[in-house]
BAROSE-587732 format. One record per residue (C-alpha): x, y, z. Coordinates in steps of 0.25 Angstrom, whole numbers, plus 5000, padded with zeros to 4 digits. Example, Ala and Ser with C-alpha at 12.3 -4.5 7.8 and 13.67 -1.06 7.14 Angstrom:
% residues 2
504949825031 505549965029 
% end
This chain:
% residues 450
508856705264 508856605253 508556465255 509756385258 510356285248 510356135252 510956005248 510355875251 511455755251 510855615253 511055485245 509655445249 508755495237 507355505244 507955575256 508755675248 507655705238 506555725249 507455815258 507855895245 506355915241 505955955255 507056065256 506656115242 505256125247 505856215258 506456305248 507856265248 508756245236 509156095237 510156005230 510155855233 511355755231 511355605233 512955615233 513655695243 514855715233 513955785223 513455875234 514855915238 515155955224 513956045223 514156125236 515056235230 514156245218 512856245225 513256305239 512256235248 511956295262 511456165268 511756015265 510955895270 511755775269 511455625273 512555555281 512555415274 512855435259 513855365249 515055435243 515155525256 514355525269 513655645275 514755675285 515855675274 514955765266 514855865278 516355875279 516455905264 515356005264 516056085276 517356085268 516656155256 515756245264 515656235280 514456335280 513556225273 512456175283 512556015282 511455935288 511655785290 510555695287 510655565294 509855435298 509555415313 510655315314 511755415309 511455535319 512755525325 513455545312 512555665310 512955725323 514455705319 514155775306 513655895314 514855895322 515655895309 514956025304 513555975299 512456075303 511455975308 510955835305 509555775302 509055635304 508355555293 507255545289 507255695286 506155785292 506055905284 505555985296 506955955303 507556005290 506856135290 507256165304 508756145301 508656225288 507956345295 509056335306 510056345295 509356465288 509356535301 510856515303 511056565289 510156685291 510956725303 512256705296 511756795285 511356905295 512656895302 513356915289 512557035286 512957095299 514357065297 514357125283 513657255289 514757255300 515857235289 515257345281 515257435293 516657405297 517357405284 518657485282 517857605276 517257625289 518557685295 518457825291 519657925289 520657975280 521857995289 523157905288 522857845302 521457795297 522057745284 523057665292 521957605301 521157555289 522457495283 522757425296 521357365297 521457315282 522757245286 522257185300 520757155298 520857035289 521856965299 521656905313 522657005319 522357065333 522157215332 522357325342 521657455339 522157575347 521557705347 520857815356 519357805360 518457835348 519457805337 518657685332 519357565337 518157475337 517857525323 519257475319 518957345326 517657325319 518357355305 519457255308 518457135312 517457165300 518557165290 519157035295 518956895292 518256875305 517156975301 516056875302 516456825315 516156895329 516757025332 516657035347 517057165355 517457185369 517757315376 518757295387 518557425394 517957435408 517657285409 518057215423 519057105422 517956995425 517057055414 518157065404 518656925405 517256875404 516956955392 518256915385 518256765388 516856735393 516556655405 515856525410 514656515418 514956545433 516356595430 516056715439 514856785446 513856815436 514356715425 512956645424 513256595410 514456565401 514856685392 515656695380 516756795380 517156885369 518256805364 517356685362 516256765355 517356825346 517856685341 518256685326 517956835326 518556965332 518657015347 518757165349 519357215362 519157365364 519957435375 520857315376 521757385386 520657375396 520857225397 521257185412 522657145412 522457005418 521456975407 522457015396 523256885397 521956815394 521656895382 523056875377 522956725378 521656725370 522456815359 523656725359 522956585360 521456605356 520956545369 520356575383 519456525394 518156585399 518156645413 517856525421 518056435409 518856305409 519056285394 519856365384 519056435372 519856455359 519456575350 519856635337 519756785339 520356915333 520657025343 520457175340 520857255352 520757405354 521257505364 521257655366 522557645375 523957625372 524057475374 525557475373 525657575384 524757505393 525557375391 526857445394 526157505407 525757365411 524257395409 524157295397 524857165394 525957185384 525757045378 524257075376 524557205370 525557145359 524457035356 523357145354 524257235346 524557145334 523957245325 523757385331 522857485324 522957635330 521757725328 522257865329 521357965336 520458065327 521358185331 522558115324 521758085311 520958215309 520858195294 519858085298 518858175305 518158225292 517958085287 517458035300 516558145302 515858125288 515857975291 515057995304 514158105298 513758005287 513357905297 512257995302 511958075289 512358065275 513458155272 512758225260 511658275270 512658345280 513558465278 514858485287 515558615288 517058595285 517458675298 516858555306 518058465301 519058575304 518558585318 518458435320 519958415316 520358505327 519758425338 520458315346 519358205345 519558145359 518458045355 518958015342 518057965330 516957925340 516958075345 516858125330 515758025327 514858075339 515158215335 514658195321 513358135327 513158255336 513458355324 512458295315 511358305326 511658455329 511958505315 510958585308 510558565293 511458445292 512658545293 513758515303 514458645306 515758675314 514958755324 514158635329 515458565333 515658545348 516358655356 517558565360 517758525345 517558665339 518558725350 519558615348 520858695344 521858595348 521858445346 522358385359 522058255366 521258245379 521958185391 522058035389 522357945402 523057845393 524157955390 525157925401 526158045399 526158185396 527158165385 526158075378 524958165380 525758285374 526258195363 524758175359 524358325361 525558375352 525158275341 523758325341 524158465341 524958435328 523758375322 522958495325 523958585319 524058505306 522558505305 522458655307 523458675296 522858575287 524058485287 525058595284 526258575293 526758715291 525458775296 525358675307 526758715312 526358865312 525058825320 525958765330 526958875330 528158775328 529158755316 528758665305 529958575308 529458555322 528058525317 528558425307 529358355318 528158345327 527358285316 528358175313 528358145328 526858125329 526758055315 525958165309 526758185297 
% end
């Protein structure tokens, strides 16, 4: 890291020149000013990182200079230099935004300690920015793989909602990539340099969940041996991702609703209110509206979370993405120009129902790369259940509460499979299903598969 740029502002000539020379000897780039107004003029041009300023000066005192500096650039470190009689003024200056104060006569060793502290802070900031840039690169929109209309629609939804502070509800089956979408939204938002805190709401007891979400005070319950910050407090100014939000206990949902509406809460056992500014991204694999209608989820919380819904279709309903995703996962392990893939592999994969969705496909790719010979993935090394999958159907899902709904899903997927077998030719698909073409067309319209 390059040495930081320093301004020294002091109308006392000997003190100013002595400190400037000492800082130059330490390797810093230094400009000194006997007039604070001249220093202000040069801030935008020379962009100092640190400014040492005396308190008592004509034209403008050090406290006034501090306030003007913070208006120009709040990130500049301002260190107040003061005589012993003015320490109280220096303390007030720190409260007003000064980094620290130092007493005159100046001890260069004290100065060195403060500069080393600032350099450590700047190094940490740089490291953090590097990490954020890496995350932003890993979660840019290009990381959402697929050519289907459904995938294109999700990408367009993210483009619209990511730059805002709008609450997002991501809905989709297990393995469809809900957490990936949450990451992409956060790291493409204006909060991307602020905390991104995640909490899985599944399988947490009521007591643990409340503490995880809101934090607790020391002695709030048995085992609370010290105070703890909750996820809302940790996510302040950033984003909180609530996975499996449908598992939040009913009696705590009203507390969550209050935070979403008013931006404030109390810790478990706490007596004072904490205000936060947090963006919420929630996800669920269940039909949250149906749960609300059945009394298993609060309607008011559902509507507050469902401000901007994003639906992730299961892989079986976007089979045109399978090939793109397969190549993407292969490339994560082996460069594509070093591997051959038999075309029949994709024909078989597009007939399979993918109950585990994209996550299942990723694990399959890793397995195939391990067992393939001569870096050639052939159809005959695919798992038995995939090779012999002749009908796309859905496994029993306890969230489907009626036979009618289950049959609806089965019929829809059979239509998808017939279209796949016919290469998208509707006349051939009708022949495969042994139904009139007009009947097929009506069914496709019913399921939105036109």
